[in-house]
N, C-alpha and C positions, 0 to 999 in steps of 0.2 A: 757831645757836651752834656754835662750833668744837669738834669731838669727835675728829677724826682728822687727823694730819699724814701725808700719803702721799708717800713719797720714790721717785724714780727710783733705779736702781741704778748702771748703767754710766756712768762719768764724772761721777757725782754723789756716790756714796758710795765707789765703787771706781775706781781709776785704770785703766780699761779701755784707753784709748789708750796709756798708758805700757807696760802689760803686752803689748799687741800689738806695739809697736815693739821691746821687749826680745826677744820671741819671734822676730820677723823677723831680728834681728841674729844669732841663733844658727842659725836655720833656713836662711836664704838661702845662706850658704857651703856648707851641706850639699848644696844643689841645684846648686852650681857657678855661682851668680850673683854678679856683681861688686858689692861693697859701695860702690864709688865712686859708684854710682847709687842709693844708699840712699834718698835723699829721694824720687826718682821712684818707686821700687819700693814704698815705704811708702804713698805717695799712691795708686798703682794698686791695691794690695791693699785699701786702705780703700774705694775707689770700688766695686770689684767686690764686696766684702763687703756694702756698704750695699745695692746693687742686689739681690743674691741674697737677703739677709735680708728685704728688703722683699717679695720674692715669697713667702717662707716665711710672713711675717706675713699676707699676703693669702690664705693657704691654697692657693696655686698649686702649691707643692712641699713636700716634707717637710723636717724639720730636717736629716736626713742628706744629702738631695739638695742643699740650699743649700751645704753644705760641699764637696761634690764639684764643684759648679759653680764655686766660688771657686778651687779648685785647677786645674781644667781651663782656665778663662779666664786665670788669672794666668800659668800656665806655657805656655799655648797647646798643651796636650797632649791627645791623644785617649786619655785613660786610662780603663780599665775602672773599675767601681765599687770593686772591691777595691783596685786600684792607687791610685785617688784617695783612698780611706779611709786607706791606708797612708801616703801622702804627707802628708795633712792631720794625721795623728798626730804627725809631726815638728814641726809648728807647735804643735799643741794641747798637747802635754806641756810645752813651753817656756812657752806662754801661761799655763797653769794655775799653773806654778811662780812666775810673775811677778806673780800677783794681789796687790795691796796696797790696803788701805783708805786713803783720804785721812786725814791727821791730824785734820781737823776733823769727821770723820764720826761716830765713836762719841760724842764729847762732845755733839754736836747731838742724837743719838738719845736720850741720857740726859736731856738738858734737857727734851725733849718729854715723855718718859715721867714725869719727876719733876713735870711740870705737871699730871699726871692725864689726859693725852691718849693715845689709841691711836697707836702707832707702827707704820706699815705701809709696805710696798714694793709698787709696781706696776712691773713690768719687762717689756719685750718679749722677754726671753730665754726659753730653754727652762727649765721649772720645775726639773728635776733638776740641770741645769748651774748655774743661778743659786743654788739652795739650797746646792750644794757650794761655790760662790764665797763665799757669806755665812758658811758654817761655817769655811772656811779663813782668811778674813780677820778672824774674831772678831766679826763684826757680828751674827750670828744671835741671840746672847743679848740683844741690845738691841731686838729686833723682836717685835711681837705677832702680826702677820699678814704673809704674803708671798703676793702674787698675781702669777702669770706669765701671759703672753699665751696660752700653749697651754692654760690653764685657762678661757679666755674665748672668746666668739664671734668676736672679732677683736682685733688688737693696737692700741696707740696709733698714730695719733691718731683712730682710728675711735671715734665717740661711744659705740658699744656697749661698748667696753673700760672706759670710766669708769662707765657705768651698771651694768654687771655687777659691777664692783669695789665700788661702793656697796652693791649688793645683798648681796654676800658680807660686807661689813663691817656690814650692818644699819643703815645711816645714810642720810640724805638727801644729795644732792650738795652742798647748801649747808653741810653740817656738815664738809666735807672741804677741806683745803688741800693742793694738790700742790706739791712742790718738786723741780725737776729742771733739767738743763742744756740740754735741747733746746727750742728756741723753739716748734716746732710740736707736738711730742708731750707736752711737760711744762708748757707755758704756754698757748698759744692753744687747743689741744685741750681741756684741762680747763675753761678759761673758757667755751668754746662749749657744753660739756656741763653747765654750771651749778655747777661746782666753783670754789673759790678757787684761785689759783695764784701762785707766786713763782718767778721765773727765777733759777737759779744761773748767774752769768756770770763764771766764773773768769778768763777771758781778755779781759774788757772788750770783747766783740764787739757788744753790743747796748745802747749807752748811751741809746737812745731808749725803752727799757722802764723805766717808773717803778718797778714792783714787781720789783726784782732785787736779788740779793746777790752780792758778789764772793767771799765765803767762807761756809761754813756756820757759822763763828763768829758771824756777824751774825744768824743765825736765832734769833729768840725765839719761844717757844710761842704768843704772842698774835698774831704776824704772819701 
């Protein structure tokens, strides 16, 4: 029986991609980089960030170290830790100011709670940072439980992430439905771990998936 709807956070409830792009628009000129190549720079930053964050999720490096790696690889700079931290702050302050919840996020969370179900988040982000994001975007008040990967033995899509989250929630995997935008982390991973899952496909990239939504407005508590 469905008891919990478990949401991903970044690019599911909060427009992380948009916030990152906005931050780069302000940060790159400060670094003397030409915005004529904005598309390539945004893609490069995203690729480097994904690889570095993956290493953090596998517990190979710390949260702070993945930030420093992103700066060094993106700029091709042999920066000290302090220099890399200072440079990253230029991006981070702009990124945090640009956090915005999707318009369909809060209504979806309210519908789930009104249906008598537990509303939870499972995010691969750092707990402190992600909770700050939820507070600033006004989503925290609509959530019952927030679980971040640094609270767990591993991050998504490692099966231990979903198992440990179910333990925290005090429910069986079959009582949980995951909703998120990442095909591996929020859809196939949960399914493989025994949870239900619905893919949020805002950009129509996965028409082959039957259990998908184009917007959270389509999410009903029984789905």
